[in-house]
Structure formats: C-alpha cells, structure tokens
C-alpha positions in Angstrom: -25.1 40.3 38.0 -24.0 38.3 35.0 -21.6 35.9 35.8 -19.2 35.0 32.8 -17.5 31.8 33.0 -15.0 29.8 30.4 -16.8 27.5 28.0 -14.7 24.6 27.6 -14.3 22.3 24.6 -16.1 19.5 23.6 -14.9 15.8 22.6 -16.5 16.3 19.6 -14.9 20.2 19.2 -11.5 18.5 20.1 -11.5 15.8 17.9 -12.1 18.1 14.8 -9.6 20.4 16.0 -6.6 18.1 16.3 -7.8 15.9 13.0 -7.5 19.8 11.6 -3.8 20.5 12.8 -3.1 17.4 11.5 -4.1 17.4 8.1 -3.1 21.6 8.0 0.6 20.8 9.5 0.9 18.1 6.6 -0.6 19.7 4.1 1.9 23.0 4.4 4.7 20.4 3.5 3.2 19.4 0.7 2.1 22.4 -1.1 5.4 23.9 -0.3 7.3 21.0 -2.1 4.6 21.7 -5.1 5.3 25.5 -5.4 9.1 25.0 -5.2 8.2 21.8 -8.5 5.4 23.2 -10.4 6.0 24.8 -13.9 2.3 26.2 -14.7 1.9 29.7 -13.5 -1.4 29.3 -13.2 -1.5 26.3 -11.0 0.8 27.7 -8.9 -1.5 30.6 -8.1 -4.3 28.5 -6.8 -1.4 26.5 -4.7 -0.3 29.8 -3.1 -3.8 30.1 -1.9 -4.2 27.2 -0.5 -0.7 27.2 1.2 -2.1 30.3 2.6 -5.3 29.2 3.8 -3.6 26.1 5.7 -1.0 28.8 7.3 -3.7 30.7 8.5 -5.4 27.6 9.9 -2.4 26.4 12.0 -1.8 30.1 13.3 -5.8 30.4 14.5 -5.6 26.3 15.7 -2.1 27.0 17.9 -4.2 30.3 19.0 -7.2 28.3 20.5 -5.4 25.1 22.1 -3.0 27.9 23.8 -5.8 29.6 25.2 -7.1 25.8 26.4 -3.7 25.2 27.9 -4.4 22.2 25.8 -0.7 20.8 24.4 0.0 21.6 21.0 0.2 18.7 18.7 3.2 18.2 17.2 1.5 17.2 13.5 4.2 17.9 10.7 7.1 20.4 10.0 9.4 21.2 7.3 12.5 20.3 9.3 11.0 17.0 9.9 9.0 15.8 6.9 10.0 17.7 3.9 12.9 18.1 1.5 12.1 21.2 0.0 15.2 20.6 -2.7 14.0 16.7 -4.3 13.9 16.8 -7.6 10.0 16.9 -9.3 8.1 13.8 -8.3 4.5 14.4 -9.8 3.1 16.4 -12.9 1.1 20.4 -12.8 -1.4 18.5 -13.4 -1.4 15.7 -11.0 -0.7 18.9 -8.3 -4.0 20.6 -10.5 -6.0 17.8 -9.9 -5.0 17.2 -6.0 -5.8 20.3 -5.1 -9.9 19.5 -6.8 -9.5 16.3 -4.7 -8.5 17.9 -1.6 -10.8 21.1 -1.5 -13.8 18.7 -2.8 -12.9 16.6 1.1 -12.2 19.6 2.5 -15.4 20.8 1.6 -17.4 17.4 3.3 -15.0 17.5 6.5 -15.7 21.1 7.4 -19.4 20.6 6.8 -19.4 18.2 9.2 -16.9 19.6 12.0 -19.4 22.4 11.2 -22.2 20.6 12.7 -20.4 19.9 15.8 -19.1 22.4 16.7 -21.1 24.2 19.4 -18.8 27.6 20.8 -19.6 30.2 19.0 -15.8 30.9 18.1 -15.1 26.9 16.7 -18.6 27.6 14.6 -17.2 30.4 13.0 -14.0 29.0 12.6 -15.2 26.3 10.5 -17.7 28.4 9.0 -15.0 30.3 7.9 -12.9 27.1 6.8 -16.1 25.7 4.6 -16.2 29.0 2.9 -12.7 29.0 1.9 -12.5 25.4 1.0 -15.9 26.4 -1.6 -13.9 29.1 -2.9 -11.1 26.8 -3.8 -12.9 24.1 -4.8 -14.3 26.2 -7.5 -11.0 27.8 -8.4 -9.6 24.6 -9.3 -12.5 23.3 -11.3 -12.6 26.4 -12.9 -8.7 26.1 -14.1 -9.4 22.2 -15.2 -12.3 23.5 -17.3 -10.2 25.8 -18.6 -7.4 23.7 -19.3 -9.6 21.2 -21.1 -8.7 18.8 -18.0 -12.1 18.5 -16.1 -13.7 15.0 -16.9 -17.2 15.2 -16.7 -19.3 12.1 -15.3 -21.2 10.5 -17.8 -24.2 11.7 -20.2 -28.0 10.0 -19.7 -30.8 10.8 -21.9 -33.7 12.7 -19.7 -36.8 10.6 -19.1 -40.1 11.5 -21.5 -42.5 10.8 -18.1 -42.7 10.3 -14.2 -42.1 6.5 -13.5 -42.2 4.0 -10.7 -40.5 0.8 -9.8 -42.9 -2.2 -10.0 -41.0 -5.4 -9.6 -38.4 -6.7 -7.2 -36.3 -7.7 -9.8 -35.3 -4.3 -10.2 -32.9 -4.9 -7.1 -31.0 -8.0 -8.7 -27.8 -7.9 -10.4 -26.2 -11.2 -10.1 -28.3 -13.4 -11.9 -30.4 -12.8 -15.1 -31.1 -9.5 -17.0 -29.9 -6.3 -14.8 -31.7 -3.5 -15.4 -29.3 -0.1 -16.8 -27.3 1.5 -13.8 -29.0 4.3 -11.9 -27.6 8.2 -12.1 -26.3 7.9 -8.8 -25.0 4.5 -9.2 -22.9 5.8 -12.3 -22.0 8.7 -9.9 -20.7 6.3 -7.3 -18.4 4.1 -10.1 -17.4 7.2 -11.9 -16.4 9.2 -8.9 -14.4 6.3 -7.0 -12.6 5.5 -10.4 -11.4 9.2 -10.0 -10.5 8.9 -6.4 -8.7 5.9 -6.9 -6.7 7.3 -9.8 -5.0 9.9 -8.5 -4.5 7.5 -5.5 -2.8 5.1 -7.5 -0.6 8.0 -8.9 0.1 8.8 -5.4 1.4 5.4 -4.0 3.6 5.1 -7.2 5.6 8.0 -6.4 5.7 7.5 -3.2 6.5 3.6 -3.7 9.8 5.4 -5.8 11.0 7.2 -3.3 10.3 5.8 0.6 13.1 5.0 2.1 11.9 1.8 4.5 10.9 -1.6 2.3 8.1 -1.7 4.6 6.6 1.2 3.6 7.5 0.5 0.1 6.1 -2.4 -0.3 3.1 -1.1 1.8 2.7 1.4 -1.0 2.6 -1.0 -3.7 0.2 -3.0 -2.4 -2.4 0.0 -2.1 -1.5 0.2 -5.7 -2.3 -3.3 -6.6 -5.7 -2.8 -4.5 -6.8 0.3 -6.0 -5.9 -0.7 -9.6 -8.2 -4.2 -8.9 -10.8 -1.9 -7.6 -10.8 -0.1 -10.7 -10.9 -2.5 -13.1 -13.9 -3.4 -11.9 -15.2 0.1 -11.7 -14.3 0.1 -15.1 -15.8 -3.0 -16.3 -19.4 -2.1 -15.0 -19.4 1.3 -16.3 -18.1 -0.7 -19.6 -21.2 -2.8 -19.6 -23.3 0.1 -19.5 -21.8 1.6 -22.8 -20.4 4.4 -20.4 -17.5 6.5 -20.5 -14.4 5.6 -17.9 -12.4 8.3 -16.6 -8.6 8.8 -17.2 -6.2 7.4 -15.7 -2.8 8.6 -14.1 -0.2 7.0 -16.0 1.3 10.3 -16.6 1.3 12.0 -13.3 4.7 10.7 -12.0 8.1 11.3 -13.1 10.9 8.5 -12.8 12.8 10.8 -9.4 13.9 8.4 -6.6 14.3 11.3 -4.0 12.3 11.7 -1.4 10.0 15.2 -0.7 8.3 14.1 2.0 9.0 11.9 5.1 8.1 8.3 5.1 6.0 9.3 8.1 4.2 12.1 6.3 3.7 10.1 3.0 2.0 7.1 5.0 -0.1 9.4 6.9 -1.4 10.8 3.9 -2.4 7.1 2.6 -3.9 6.0 5.2 -6.1 9.3 5.4 -7.1 8.5 1.6 -7.4 5.2 2.6 -10.2 6.2 5.3 -11.8 8.6 3.0 -12.2 5.6 0.7 -13.9 3.4 3.0 -16.3 6.2 3.8 -17.2 6.9 -0.4 -17.8 3.0 -0.2 -20.0 3.2 2.8 -21.7 6.1 1.0 -21.9 4.2 -2.3 -23.4 1.0 -0.7 -26.2 3.2 1.1 -27.2 4.4 -2.4 -26.9 1.9 -4.9 -29.9 0.0 -5.2 -28.6 -3.0 -7.1 -27.4 -6.1 -5.5 -24.1 -6.4 -7.0 -23.0 -3.4 -6.9 -23.3 -3.6 -3.0 -21.9 -6.9 -2.9 -18.9 -5.6 -4.8 -18.4 -2.3 -2.0 -18.9 -5.0 0.8 -16.4 -7.0 0.0 -13.8 -3.6 -1.3 -14.5 -2.0 2.5 -13.4 -5.3 3.8 -10.4 -5.5 2.3 -9.1 -1.8 2.5 -10.0 -2.0 6.0 -7.7 -4.4 6.7 -4.7 -2.7 4.6 -5.3 0.3 7.0 -4.8 -1.6 9.9 -1.5 -2.6 8.2 -0.8 0.9 7.9 -1.4 1.4 11.3 0.5 -0.8 12.6 3.5 0.4 10.8 2.7 3.9 12.0 3.1 2.7 15.7 5.8 0.5 15.1 8.2 3.4 14.2 6.2 5.5 16.8 5.0 8.0 13.8 1.3 8.2 14.8 0.7 10.3 17.5 -2.1 9.9 19.8 -5.5 11.8 19.8 -7.7 13.2 21.9 -9.1 10.3 24.7 -11.4 10.2 27.6 -9.7 9.1 30.8 -8.9 5.6 31.7 -11.0 5.5 35.2 -9.9 1.5 35.6 -6.2 2.5 35.7 -7.2 5.8 37.8 -8.9 3.6 40.1 -5.8 0.6 40.3 -3.3 3.1 41.5 
C-alpha cells in the first residue's frame, strides 16, 4: 500500500512565490497604464502579451496559496494603486526599453526560483515562467532592433593569438599606466549605465507625480545618485575610447498627474535598487582592475543606505507587506 502525503512548501519556495505575487500584481497595474497610453501598435502588442503573462501568473499563484491555506498576499490592485485615466507620463520608447529590462530581470529571477523549487508543481511553474520570460526578451529585443533602437555594447578587436597575464600590474588601476578594459569590464560598465539611464527616467517621472513630499525628495535623491554613477561609467568608457550608451532625456513627458500610488512607485524603485546592488556585486566579482572594484564597492555602500531609507518610508506609511518568516521561538516561549 502506497501512502500519499502532501509536501509542504519550503521556505525557499515560499519566498519566491510570495515575491512573484508582489511583482506580478504590481506589473499588472503598470502594464494596464502603459496599454492605455501607448501609441505604437507594435509596442502595444508586446505590452498586451506581458499583461496576459502576469495575469496568468497571479491566477496560478492564487491557486497555490489557496490550496496551501496560506494567506493570500495583498500585493497591488487597480482600485488602490492605479489611476488608469492619468495622462501619458512615459514615451513609447521608454515602455519598450522597460519591457526589455523587465524581461532580463525576469530571466534572472525565474532561473534562480527554479533552482530553489523542489516540489514538482513549483518547479514546473517556474520552468514555464522562465520560458515565457525568454520569449518576451526575444520579442522586445527584436522589436528594438527593427526600430533601430537597440544599443549594442561596444565592438572590440579579435585577438590574433591566445595570451597569458604575466605581471601583477595587470590588476592595478589607480596609479601609473592603466591597461585597457577587458571585454567583461566593458560589459559591466555599459550595461550598468543602461540600467541606470532607465532608472533615471523612472525616477524623473515618479518625482514629477508623487503626492508625498518625502517620497518626491527620495526619488530626486535617487536620480542624483544614478546620474553621478553614470558620469563615472561614462568617464571610464570614454577613457578607453569606447562609445557611451544613450541617455534617457526624451523618455518622460511633462505630466504632473500620478498614474500610480506612491506605494507602488516606491516599491518599484526599491526593487530596482535591490537589483542594482546585485548587478554591482557581480561587477565587482568579474572586474580585475582595482580602480573598478573600488568604484563598485563605494557605489554599493551608497545605494545600500539609499535602499534602507526607502524601506523606512515604506514602513512609516504602512506600505511594506511582511514577507514569510520563521516562527519567533523566543516570543512563543516567553508567552
């Protein structure tokens, strides 16, 4: 006789499912607004496809939480966090670039979630999400290429032979002659600039429409930090006679009407900050010139403090939903 039993979700699986619910519920609000204000029909088709994916994810996640008798996360809703009638705040080009960046972030997130999934239904869910993110990334990339909007990373010459590093000065960077940037170092500088440029556009738009003065000042401060980081990335690329990615000056309109709640906008920015910390950490681990690692180390400490300040604003306003956590054994014992 075979005994059947229900396997509970692990803490790792719960963490990913809960985070997915937050992200997809927020994405639904953002995508619905984009669809209301987009003008290019081709970009509209990608936005509509992404919206359908997020809605299907929420349905599946709701089923999983319900079957587990786990409280359904609150997340975000069109009633409380979306003003669908707000005028256009972002350009079509921004929306397409936003989709490309979102697909890239989803690929990283879903691949990590799948490695953590043990239960077969959770593994299958994230395998499907990963395939969908891969398709969305290809769709957005191809459309950017067709429209002449895709900015390729710099080209470098092919080497004539394989070589090996012979001197320790290969690692230096502050004093004396600096060696040319490695291909991976160029990639880090270039892609970090691109992510920051899109983040700056987000921060400019959100700072124009936020209702809370404290939230507005937080967004303005973030724009200043990202701009300063990009100035350093630009100088390092320029020093190597390498091209600099485009800025985000034309991404934002002059609208002063908020399409989203301050809660959703702050959640979006703090999420991007967390991702930025991760990307900077990866850049440290894959850069060999000491001046580059020093820059990234300083940047991480700066945005860690910025992230904490954002979290404090969320907590002060009662906007930070508590993630799944372990039992407080000390409190249970004392009571």
